[in-house]
C-alpha positions in Angstrom: 0.0 0.0 0.0 2.9 2.3 0.7 4.1 1.9 -2.9 0.7 2.8 -4.2 0.6 5.9 -2.0 4.0 7.0 -3.3 2.8 6.6 -6.9 -0.3 8.6 -6.0 1.9 11.4 -4.7 4.1 11.4 -7.8 1.1 11.5 -10.2 -0.7 14.2 -8.2 2.5 16.2 -8.1 2.6 16.3 -11.9 -0.9 17.7 -11.9 -0.8 20.0 -8.9 2.9 20.7 -8.7 4.3 18.2 -6.2 6.6 15.6 -8.0 9.6 15.1 -10.6 11.6 12.6 -12.9 14.7 10.2 -12.7 17.9 9.3 -14.5 21.4 7.6 -14.3 25.4 7.7 -14.2 28.9 6.2 -14.1 32.5 5.9 -15.4 34.3 4.6 -18.4 36.4 1.4 -18.2 39.7 1.9 -20.1 39.8 -1.7 -21.3 36.5 -1.6 -23.0 36.9 -3.0 -26.5 33.7 -4.9 -26.9 31.0 -4.0 -29.4 27.4 -3.7 -28.5 26.2 -3.4 -32.1 23.2 -5.5 -33.1 24.3 -8.9 -34.3 20.8 -9.8 -35.4 20.0 -7.1 -38.0 20.0 -9.6 -40.9 17.9 -12.6 -39.8 16.3 -15.3 -41.9 12.6 -15.4 -40.9 11.9 -18.6 -42.9 14.9 -20.5 -41.6 14.6 -24.1 -40.3 15.2 -23.7 -36.6 16.7 -27.1 -36.4 19.4 -26.5 -39.1 22.9 -26.5 -37.7 26.5 -26.5 -39.0 29.8 -27.4 -37.5 33.0 -25.3 -37.8 35.4 -27.4 -39.8 38.2 -25.0 -40.5 39.5 -21.6 -39.3 41.0 -19.8 -42.3 42.3 -16.7 -40.7 41.5 -14.2 -37.8 38.1 -13.4 -39.3 37.1 -16.2 -41.7 36.1 -19.8 -41.2 34.4 -22.7 -42.9 31.6 -25.0 -41.6 29.8 -28.0 -42.9 26.1 -28.8 -42.7 23.6 -31.3 -44.0 21.0 -28.5 -44.5 20.9 -26.2 -47.5 18.9 -23.6 -45.4 21.6 -20.9 -45.3 21.7 -17.6 -47.2 24.5 -15.2 -48.0 24.3 -12.1 -45.8 22.5 -13.9 -43.0 23.8 -13.4 -39.4 24.1 -16.7 -37.5 25.1 -17.6 -33.9 28.0 -19.8 -32.7 27.4 -22.0 -29.7 30.3 -23.4 -27.8 30.7 -27.2 -27.9 31.4 -27.1 -24.1 28.2 -27.8 -22.3 26.6 -24.9 -20.5 28.5 -22.1 -22.1 25.9 -21.1 -24.7 26.3 -18.6 -27.5 29.8 -17.1 -27.8 29.7 -15.3 -31.1 28.0 -14.1 -34.3 29.0 -14.7 -37.9 27.9 -13.4 -41.3 27.6 -16.0 -44.0 29.6 -14.9 -47.1 29.4 -18.1 -49.2 27.5 -21.4 -49.5 28.5 -24.3 -51.8 27.3 -27.8 -52.4 29.8 -30.7 -51.8 29.8 -33.9 -53.8 28.6 -36.0 -50.9 25.4 -33.9 -50.6 26.6 -31.8 -47.7 27.0 -28.0 -47.8 30.1 -25.9 -47.1 29.5 -22.5 -45.5 32.1 -19.7 -45.5 31.5 -17.1 -42.8 33.1 -14.0 -41.4 33.3 -13.1 -37.7 31.1 -10.3 -36.5 31.4 -10.5 -32.8 33.0 -12.9 -30.3 32.9 -13.3 -26.5 36.0 -11.9 -24.7 36.0 -15.1 -22.5 35.6 -17.9 -25.1 37.4 -18.5 -28.4 35.7 -20.0 -31.5 37.0 -23.5 -32.1 36.6 -26.3 -34.7 33.6 -28.3 -33.7 31.5 -25.3 -32.4 27.9 -25.3 -33.6 26.4 -22.7 -36.0 22.7 -22.1 -36.0 20.0 -19.6 -37.0 19.2 -16.8 -34.7 15.8 -16.5 -33.0 15.6 -13.5 -30.7 11.9 -13.1 -30.8 11.4 -14.8 -27.4 13.2 -16.5 -24.5 16.0 -18.8 -25.6 18.1 -20.6 -23.1 21.1 -20.6 -25.5 21.4 -16.9 -25.2 22.8 -16.1 -21.8 22.7 -12.5 -20.7 25.8 -10.4 -21.7 26.6 -7.1 -23.2 28.1 -8.9 -26.1 24.7 -10.1 -27.2 22.7 -6.9 -26.9 20.9 -6.0 -30.1 21.6 -2.4 -31.0 20.4 -2.4 -34.7 16.7 -2.2 -35.4 15.1 -5.5 -36.4 11.6 -7.1 -36.5 10.3 -9.2 -33.6 13.3 -8.7 -31.3 12.4 -9.5 -27.7 12.9 -6.7 -25.3 15.2 -9.1 -23.3 18.0 -8.5 -25.8 17.6 -4.8 -26.2 19.5 -2.2 -24.2 17.4 -0.5 -21.5 15.7 2.8 -22.6 14.7 3.6 -19.0 15.5 2.2 -15.6 12.1 3.1 -14.2 10.4 6.2 -12.9 12.4 6.2 -9.6 15.8 5.9 -11.3 15.4 7.5 -14.7 16.3 7.0 -18.3 19.5 5.8 -19.9 21.4 7.3 -22.9 19.7 4.8 -25.2 16.9 6.0 -27.6 14.0 4.0 -28.9 14.2 2.5 -32.4 12.2 4.4 -35.1 8.5 3.9 -34.7 9.0 2.0 -31.4 6.7 2.8 -28.4 7.2 2.5 -24.7 4.0 2.9 -22.5 4.1 2.9 -18.7 1.2 1.8 -16.5 0.8 5.4 -15.2 0.3 6.9 -18.7 3.7 8.0 -19.9 4.1 7.4 -23.7 7.5 7.5 -25.4 8.0 7.2 -29.1 11.0 6.9 -31.4 10.7 9.6 -34.1 14.0 8.3 -35.5 16.6 5.8 -34.2 18.4 8.8 -32.6 15.5 10.9 -31.4 12.8 9.9 -28.8 10.0 12.0 -27.4 7.6 11.4 -24.5 4.8 12.9 -22.4 2.7 11.9 -19.4 -0.9 11.8 -20.7 -2.5 11.8 -17.3 -0.7 15.1 -16.4 -1.6 16.6 -19.8 -5.3 15.8 -19.2 -5.1 17.1 -15.7 -3.9 20.5 -16.6 -0.1 20.0 -16.3 1.1 19.7 -19.9 4.6 18.3 -20.2 7.0 17.0 -22.8 10.5 15.6 -23.0 12.9 14.7 -25.7 16.2 12.8 -25.9 18.7 12.9 -28.8 21.6 10.4 -29.2 24.6 12.6 -30.1 27.3 10.0 -30.3 27.6 6.2 -30.2 30.8 4.1 -30.4 31.3 0.4 -29.7 31.3 1.0 -25.9 29.9 4.5 -25.2 26.7 6.4 -25.9 26.2 10.2 -25.2 22.7 11.7 -25.4 21.2 15.1 -24.6 17.7 15.5 -23.1 15.3 18.2 -22.2 12.2 18.1 -20.1 9.5 20.9 -19.7 6.4 20.8 -17.5 3.8 23.3 -16.3 3.0 23.3 -12.6 -0.5 24.6 -12.0 -0.1 25.0 -8.3 2.6 27.6 -8.6 1.5 28.8 -12.1 5.1 28.2 -13.2 7.0 26.1 -15.7 10.0 23.8 -15.1 12.8 23.3 -17.6 15.6 20.8 -17.2 18.5 20.0 -19.5 20.2 16.6 -19.1 23.4 14.9 -20.2 23.3 11.0 -20.4 26.3 8.8 -20.7 26.2 5.0 -20.9 29.5 3.0 -20.9 30.0 -0.8 -21.3 32.2 -1.7 -18.4 32.5 -5.5 -18.8 30.8 -8.5 -20.4 27.9 -8.1 -17.9 28.0 -4.5 -16.6 26.9 -1.2 -18.1 27.4 2.0 -16.2 24.9 4.9 -16.5 25.6 8.5 -15.8 23.1 11.4 -15.6 23.6 15.1 -14.9 20.5 17.2 -15.0 20.4 21.0 -14.6 17.3 22.9 -13.7 17.1 26.0 -15.9 13.7 26.9 -14.6 12.1 25.7 -11.3 9.2 26.2 -8.9 8.8 26.9 -5.2 8.3 23.4 -3.9 10.8 21.6 -6.2 13.0 20.6 -3.3 10.2 18.4 -2.0 10.1 16.4 -5.2 13.7 15.2 -5.6 12.3 11.6 -5.7 11.6 12.3 -9.4 14.6 13.8 -11.1 14.6 16.2 -14.1 11.7 18.2 -12.6 13.0 21.5 -11.3 16.1 20.4 -9.4 19.8 19.8 -10.3 21.2 16.4 -9.6 24.0 14.1 -10.5 23.5 10.3 -10.6 25.8 7.3 -11.2 24.8 3.7 -11.5 25.5 0.2 -12.7 23.3 -2.2 -14.7 24.1 -5.8 -14.1 22.8 -8.2 -16.9 21.9 -11.6 -15.4 22.1 -14.9 -17.3 18.3 -14.8 -17.9 18.5 -11.2 -19.1 16.8 -9.7 -16.1 18.6 -6.6 -14.7 19.9 -5.4 -11.3 20.4 -1.7 -11.1 22.1 0.2 -8.3 23.9 3.4 -7.6 24.1 6.7 -5.7 22.6 10.1 -6.7 23.3 13.6 -5.3 20.9 16.5 -5.3 22.4 20.0 -5.4 19.4 21.9 -4.0 19.0 19.7 -0.9 22.7 18.8 -0.7 21.7 15.2 0.1 23.1 11.9 -1.1 20.5 9.4 -2.2 20.5 6.1 -4.1 18.6 3.2 -5.5 18.5 -0.6 -5.8 16.2 -2.1 -8.5 15.4 -5.5 -9.9 13.9 -5.5 -13.4 12.1 -8.6 -14.8 11.8 -8.6 -18.6 9.5 -10.6 -20.8 9.3 -10.2 -24.6 7.4 -6.9 -24.4 6.5 -6.3 -20.7 8.9 -5.0 -18.0 8.2 -5.1 -14.2 10.5 -3.7 -11.5 10.7 -3.4 -7.8 13.0 -0.8 -6.2 14.1 0.6 -2.9 15.1 4.3 -3.2 16.4 7.0 -1.0 16.5 10.8 -1.3 18.7 11.0 1.7 20.7 8.0 2.9 21.4 9.5 6.3 17.7 9.9 7.1 16.4 6.6 8.4 12.7 7.1 7.9 10.1 6.2 5.3 9.7 9.3 3.2 9.9 10.2 -0.5 11.0 13.7 0.5 14.0 13.0 2.8 14.2 9.3 3.5 13.6 5.9 2.0 10.7 4.7 -0.1 9.6 1.7 -2.2 8.2 1.7 -5.7 7.1 -0.7 -8.4 7.1 0.1 -12.1 5.6 -1.6 -15.2 5.8 -0.8 -18.9 5.4 -2.2 -22.3 7.9 -1.8 -25.2 6.9 -2.6 -28.7 
């Protein structure tokens, strides 16, 4: 019941001037060399899911050959490589660059390496198979190596980078894919105008007399870092004033299972009671937040990190567990606006929240 009361306070604040938004931070690991580009941008929708091939020869540092009894392979298709060692799962992705028919009726596949795990090398005998990322697949263990960054059809949200960490934590530097939607249970709708630009608004607040809008633009993306700029504007009827925040987002791949998130938001325009609403960042106050996203084997996420608010001069933080299905996300979190205040309060203490949203 306490979580529902907190949610009620946040929604009322958007209508009557009493709540704000959330986001994230952390640092760059110097060793980062891994790519988080989408390995599944060229899938074969009509492929036989049981078709496999075995690596028979490694030609050089990027090219190999494999043999298969199936002809169900096409040039340009991206396929996965599963380690022959039991329990390891998928360790890389290949692009097929040639298919030929052998005299004995088998097929020889020539493929080029796209991406490989930093922990496991491709070997003769490893299994090649078609990629199916439309739903849960036990072969695909959670890792930053397998995140899909390139737009594709029927990709499960499990394998996508997080666009948001929830209302109590905030957004990441990621943007939605073009024409992709994210809808929360409390009425926030986000939409990908392009792959680089996402916009959103909270419909409940719009209807209640507190119009609001936000946008996030991905400025730069490399193999291991993403920088984005965001802005958030909202009208507060209670004070007859408008808030305006500008935000810098930075995501950095730190290891095979960890992504760090950094958020720095500056309030260009605020309102009188903004300091009472630090539980929701990017709404009238200036704050700095760092955090880590841990990707579990089943692709669920654990999020944790500290945040500092410059208006209240208080150190806060969060710990969140995110359960992800193919489209639906559900999270539970414990949050603090002031870690030194040991009381239940969204203003200057600890509070619990749940969040739920659909991405499609």
